[in-house]
N, C-alpha and C positions, 0 to 999 in steps of 0.2 A: 185042781182048783178047790179051794175050801168051800164048805157048805155055805158059809156066810157070804162069800163073794158071789157064788152062784145065785143065792137068793136075792142079793142086791141087784145083780144084773137082770134077773127076771122081772124085777119091779120097775126097771127103767124103760123109758120110751126108746124107740129105735134111734132117734137123734142123740139121746144121752148115751146109749151104748156105743155109737160111733165116736163120741167125744172120748169115752174111756179107751176105746181101741186106739185112737190117735195118741192119747197120752201114754198108753202102754208102749206103743211103738217108739215114742220119744225116749222113754226111760231105757228101753233096750238099746237104742242107738247111742246112748251116753255111756254104755259099758266100756267102750274102747276110746273114749275121748280123753285127751291129755289136758284139756282145758277145764279149769275149775272156775266157772263164772256163773253169774245170775243170767238166766235167759231173758229176763225183762230188760236188761241193758241193751239187748240186740233187737228188741221189738219196738217199733215206733209207737208212741203214746196213743195215736188214733186207732191203731189196731187193738191195743189193750182195752181201750174204751169200748170198742165194738164188741170184743169178746165178753166183757162184763155186761154190757147192755143186752146182748143177745142171750145171756145165760138165764135171765129171768130172776136173778137173785134179789133184785130190788123192786120187783113188781108189787110187793106189799105196800110200798109207799103210795101207790095209786089206788089202793083198795079203800073204798068208802067206809067199810066196816072198821077200819083202823082209826077213823076220825070220830072217836067216841066222846071227845071232850070239846067244849066250846069256851068262849071267853066268859060265859056266864056261870061256868062250873067253879066250885071251890070257894074259898074265902080269901079276903085280902090278907096279905102277910104283914105282920108288924115286926119290923127289924129293930133289933136292939141298937141303941145309940151308945157309942163309946164315949165315956166321960173323961177318960185320960188318954193321952197319946201313948201309943205303944212304942217302947224303945227297945232296941236290939243290942 
């Protein structure tokens, strides 16, 4: 195992390590597969949604610290008015 991989694994939670273990087992299982296909084609969309939801990748969207702008921030934008029609 490389030093980088060992360091990354040491920084992961137990649940994250189990996910990496599952993914590694999947990669090894594909060594002898004759099929060349995308895995997502065989996984129902609701299961994909559950995996993404449980991953925590989008938790930042619920973080109040990310809502740093309000409707009162900034200035009104003045859009330029086209005087001529653009022809192609």
